[in-house]
N, C-alpha and C positions, 0 to 999 in steps of 0.2 A: 831443408835440404839446399845446399848451395847450388845456385843455378849457373850453368856454364852457357856462355853466349852461343857457341856453335859446336857441333861435333862433326868429326870427319865421318864420312860415309862408312868407312871401314870400322869405325868405333861402334856405330849403330848395328852393323852386320854382326860384329863379334858379340855384341851384347845379346842380340837375338839368338845366336847360336848358343851362347852360354846359358841363356834363359829358356832353352828348349822351345823357342818360338812363342813364348808367352810374353805379350807386350808389357804387362805390368812388371814382370821380372826383369825384362830388358830395361825398362825405365828405371827400376831401382838399382840396377847395375851402373847405369849411366848417371843416376842422381838427378833424374828429370821427371817431368810429368809424362804419363803414357801418351798424351796427345802429341808430344814431340816425336815419339817413335812413329806414330801413325802419319804424321806430317812428312817424315823422311821417307816412309814407304810410298807415300803419295807422290813425292817429288823426285824420287831416285829409283829407277827401275831395278837396279841391282839390289837394293834393300827389299823391294817387294818380291822380286824373284827368290831371294834367299829365304824370306819369310814363307812364301808359298812352298818352296822345296821342303823346309822343316815340317810344315803342317802336313804335307803329302806323305812324308816318311812316318809321321806320327799316325796318320790314317792307316798306312800299311801295317804298322806294328799292332794297332788295335784290331784291325780286321784279321790278321794272322792269329791273334789271341782268341778271337771269336770262333774262327774255324777249328782251332785246337779244342775249344770247349765243345763244339758240335761233335767233333770226332770222339770226344770222351763221353758222349751221350748226355750232356747237360741240357735238360729240356728248355730252360729259360733262354739259353743261347739259340737253340733251334727255333723256338717260337719267335724270338725277336727277328731272326733272319727271315723267316717265312712272312711275318707281318710287314717287314720293310722291303723285301726283295722279291716276293713271290705273290704280290697282289693280283697280278694278271691271272693267277691260278685260283683265286678266290680266297686267299688268306688275308682277309681284312676284318677289322673290328667295327668299322663304321662305314656307312655309305658316303661316297664322295660324289658330289654333283658338279658337273661342268656345264656352262651354258655359253651361248654366243653373245650374250649381252642384251638379247631381245627380252622384252617383258613377256612372260608366260603365266598362265594360270594353271595351278596345280590343285586338283581336288582329291583329297584323301577320303576314301570310303571305308568305313568299318563294317565288315560283313555281319556284325551282330546288331546292327541298327535296323 
């Protein structure tokens, strides 16, 4: 791929929009390495803001599809939602432990011993 020395900020923004926010697609559109797109996002707030906006819209789209599936009674979507958004109500598959960083001793006792 032919390497261009520099891109205008608007060119990178346009490539991100055309590539639906996927860096690899934006890089292919520009004819550069994906690292170049990441560097533009890091150096230019308008590129980062555009990229963030595209990803946020994608999240909204996918979340909307999830809720449509829940309304249609699709169990997998319901289970996914509960496991990821209703953990405070006990919908968890595994125990999560949080600690303050202090070393503690935990003894697990088996009632059958």
